[in-house]
C-alpha positions in Angstrom: 111.3 114.8 90.0 113.0 116.6 87.1 111.7 117.1 83.6 113.4 114.8 81.1 115.0 117.7 79.3 117.2 118.4 82.4 118.9 115.0 81.9 120.1 115.6 78.3 123.3 117.4 79.2 124.8 114.4 81.0 122.9 111.8 79.0 122.9 112.7 75.3 120.6 109.8 74.4 117.8 111.7 76.2 117.6 113.9 73.2 114.6 115.7 71.6 113.7 112.6 69.6 113.5 110.5 72.8 111.6 113.2 74.7 109.1 113.6 71.8 108.5 109.9 71.9 107.9 110.0 75.6 105.7 113.1 75.4 103.5 111.3 72.9 102.7 108.9 75.7 102.2 111.6 78.3 105.7 111.2 79.8 107.3 114.6 80.5 109.1 114.0 83.8 111.1 111.2 85.5 108.0 110.8 87.8 105.8 110.3 84.7 108.2 107.7 83.5 108.0 105.8 86.8 104.3 105.3 86.8 104.0 104.4 83.1 103.6 100.8 81.9 107.1 100.3 80.6 106.4 97.0 78.9 103.8 98.9 76.8 106.3 101.8 76.2 109.0 99.3 75.0 106.4 97.7 72.6 105.6 101.1 71.1 109.4 101.9 70.8 109.8 98.7 68.8 107.6 100.1 66.0 109.9 103.0 65.4 112.8 103.1 62.9 115.1 104.1 65.7 113.8 101.4 68.1 117.2 100.4 69.4 118.1 104.0 70.4 114.7 104.4 72.1 115.0 101.2 74.0 118.5 102.2 75.0 117.0 105.5 76.4 114.4 103.5 78.3 117.1 101.3 79.9 119.2 104.4 80.8 116.2 106.0 82.5 115.6 102.8 84.6 119.3 102.9 85.7 119.0 106.6 86.6 115.8 106.0 88.6 117.4 103.1 90.5 120.5 105.2 91.3 118.5 108.3 92.4 116.0 106.3 94.5 118.4 104.5 96.7 117.5 105.7 100.3 121.0 106.4 101.6 121.2 108.1 105.0 124.4 109.1 106.9 124.8 108.6 110.6 123.7 112.1 111.6 120.5 111.7 109.5 119.7 108.3 111.1 120.2 109.8 114.6 118.0 112.8 113.7 115.3 110.5 112.3 115.3 108.4 115.4 115.1 111.4 117.7 112.4 113.2 115.8 110.1 110.1 115.5 109.5 109.1 119.1 105.8 108.3 118.8 105.1 104.6 119.2 101.9 102.8 118.0 100.8 99.6 119.6 100.6 96.6 117.3 97.5 95.4 119.2 99.5 92.4 120.6 101.1 92.7 124.0 103.9 90.2 123.2 104.9 91.9 120.0 104.7 95.4 121.7 107.1 94.1 124.4 109.5 92.7 121.7 109.5 96.0 119.9 109.7 98.1 123.1 106.3 99.6 122.5 105.3 98.8 119.0 105.6 100.5 115.6 107.6 103.7 115.4 106.1 106.6 113.4 108.5 107.6 110.6 109.7 104.0 110.0 108.8 101.2 107.6 108.3 97.8 109.2 108.2 94.7 107.1 106.5 91.5 108.3 107.8 88.4 106.6 106.2 85.0 106.7 105.1 82.0 104.7 101.6 81.5 103.4 98.9 81.1 106.1 101.3 82.2 108.9 98.9 85.0 110.0 100.4 88.1 108.3 97.0 89.5 107.2 95.5 88.9 110.6 98.5 90.7 112.2 97.9 93.7 109.8 94.1 93.8 110.6 94.8 93.7 114.3 97.3 96.5 114.0 94.9 98.6 112.0 92.2 98.1 114.6 94.6 99.0 117.4 95.8 102.2 115.9 92.3 103.4 114.9 90.9 102.6 118.4 93.8 103.4 120.8 95.6 106.2 119.0 92.6 107.9 117.4 94.3 108.1 114.1 93.4 107.2 110.5 94.6 104.0 108.9 95.0 103.4 105.2 95.0 99.7 104.2 96.2 98.9 100.7 94.9 95.4 99.9 96.7 93.7 97.0 95.2 90.3 97.4 91.5 90.8 98.3 92.2 89.7 101.9 90.9 92.8 103.9 88.1 91.8 106.2 86.0 94.6 107.9 84.3 91.9 110.0 87.6 90.7 111.3 88.7 94.2 112.2 85.4 94.7 114.1 86.2 91.7 116.1 89.5 93.2 117.1 87.9 96.4 118.3 87.5 96.3 122.0 84.8 99.0 122.0 82.7 97.1 119.5 80.3 96.3 122.4 79.3 99.9 122.1 78.0 100.2 118.5 78.5 104.0 118.4 82.1 103.8 119.5 82.8 100.8 117.2 81.4 102.7 114.3 83.7 105.7 114.9 86.7 103.4 115.0 85.7 101.7 111.8 85.3 105.0 110.0 88.9 105.8 110.7 90.0 102.8 108.6 90.0 103.1 104.8 90.8 100.2 102.4 91.9 100.5 98.8 92.4 97.6 96.3 95.8 97.8 94.6 96.5 95.0 92.2 99.5 96.2 90.2 102.7 98.2 90.7 101.5 101.1 88.5 98.3 101.6 90.5 100.5 101.5 93.6 102.5 104.4 92.4 99.4 106.4 91.5 97.9 105.7 95.0 101.0 106.7 96.9 101.5 109.8 94.8 97.9 110.8 95.4 98.3 110.2 99.1 101.4 112.4 99.1 99.5 115.2 97.5 96.7 114.9 100.0 99.1 114.9 103.0 100.9 117.9 101.7 97.6 119.7 101.3 96.7 118.9 104.9 100.0 120.2 106.1 99.5 123.5 104.3 96.0 123.8 105.8 97.3 122.7 109.2 94.8 119.8 109.4 95.8 117.6 112.4 92.5 116.0 113.3 92.4 112.3 112.7 95.7 112.4 110.8 97.0 109.3 109.1 99.0 107.3 111.6 99.4 103.9 109.9 99.7 102.8 106.3 99.4 99.0 105.6 100.5 97.3 102.3 99.3 93.7 102.4 101.3 92.5 100.5 104.1 94.4 98.9 105.7 91.2 97.5 102.6 90.3 95.4 103.0 93.6 93.5 106.7 93.4 93.0 107.4 89.7 92.4 105.6 89.7 88.9 107.9 92.5 87.6 111.1 90.9 88.8 113.2 88.4 86.9 115.1 88.4 83.6 118.2 90.3 82.8 116.5 93.7 82.6 116.7 96.3 85.4 113.1 97.6 85.1 111.6 95.5 87.9 114.4 96.2 90.3 114.2 99.9 89.6 110.5 100.0 90.2 110.9 98.0 93.4 113.5 100.5 94.8 111.3 103.4 93.7 108.3 102.0 95.6 110.5 101.5 98.7 111.8 105.0 98.4 108.2 106.5 98.1 107.1 104.5 101.2 110.0 105.7 103.3 109.6 109.2 102.0 106.0 109.3 103.1 106.9 107.7 106.5 109.7 110.2 107.2 108.1 113.4 105.9 104.6 112.8 107.5 105.5 110.7 110.6 103.5 107.7 109.4 104.2 104.2 110.6 104.2 101.9 107.6 103.6 98.2 107.7 104.2 96.0 104.7 104.1 92.2 104.3 106.4 89.9 102.3 106.4 86.2 101.7 109.2 83.7 102.0 111.1 81.7 99.4 113.5 78.7 99.7 116.9 79.6 100.9 118.6 76.8 99.0 120.5 73.8 100.4 119.2 71.1 102.7 116.9 71.5 105.7 114.0 73.4 103.9 115.2 76.8 105.2 113.4 79.9 103.9 114.3 83.6 103.6 112.4 86.8 102.8 111.4 87.2 99.2 112.5 90.2 96.9 116.2 89.6 97.3 119.2 91.7 98.6 118.2 94.9 96.9 114.9 95.1 98.9 116.7 94.0 102.1 118.1 97.4 102.7 114.8 99.3 102.5 112.8 98.4 105.6 113.9 99.9 108.9 112.6 96.9 110.8 112.1 93.3 109.5 110.1 90.8 111.5 109.7 87.1 110.8 106.3 85.5 111.6 105.8 81.7 111.8 102.9 79.7 113.1 102.5 76.3 114.8 99.5 75.0 112.9 98.8 72.4 115.6 97.7 75.3 117.9 97.2 79.0 117.9 100.8 79.9 118.8 102.8 82.2 116.6 106.4 83.1 116.8 107.7 86.6 115.9 111.4 87.3 115.7 113.5 90.3 114.8 115.5 90.0 111.6 116.6 93.6 111.5 116.0 96.7 113.6 117.4 100.2 113.8 118.6 99.9 117.4 117.8 96.4 118.6 119.8 93.2 118.0 118.4 90.6 115.6 117.4 87.2 116.8 115.2 88.3 119.7 111.8 86.5 119.6 108.5 86.3 121.3 105.7 83.7 121.3 102.2 85.0 121.0 98.8 83.6 120.6 96.2 84.2 117.8 93.1 85.8 119.3 89.9 83.8 118.7 86.8 85.4 117.4 85.1 85.1 120.8 88.1 86.1 122.9 87.6 89.0 125.2 89.7 92.2 124.8 92.6 92.3 127.2 
């Protein structure tokens, strides 16, 4: 992203004084601004004699980021994206694969929405095991709630009866703990640097095929709320970075989101994170569970070329269930 100085012509408030203030906190570009703790930056601004002007500059920067990061695509770009990203990765569940006409599509961001204890994490673990085993690709699992279970993944690996093969599959899966939005930005930007380096060196062996973020809502929800635009801008920027990684490096990305009350009678729920986030995922799936048995229901809320409303009933695999 551009150095702050390049914004001064159209935004006079981004003057030398504002840039000097930002530089004193290590912020030289719009990208630096994105990953900085803006609550801390606003607190430092409050100590200056020109605090109001500095805070006005911070607000303007947030508005600029939100505007620039909106992932608009025209019809030709959407068609080109769909045609270039034909590789499909199995979710590890036959019913879900059938519903999605094969599984996850590389180059797309899929969101799995569901209430607490509906099985979202298990779905992610099963998908990670499936991609690592059946597609011989690497998986990066960003764990935001300390829910990653290597033991559970090992149970999903059909070749686990052969310790050597099981170990090779497990090695392809990496897990990183990410507990706040700023660490998320740092992780994604570090990943982007690594992937670009691999492209330059023409490294294709065991390339990254699946990126899991479980859950994206636990990172974004704490920064939303209030009348300020910071949280919303950061949310859009995270979505933009995820889609950019998916598109440029042909990665399938799976994120989870929780549900909130939809209002009114009947106890209906809807995906969290609001209307702004709604436009970001290519695919949105709703997961619900019948807690009286092992049945789960997965339905399509949004898809790039399939009608919403289609659903499939699937069954949670037990620890001792044989691979099928």
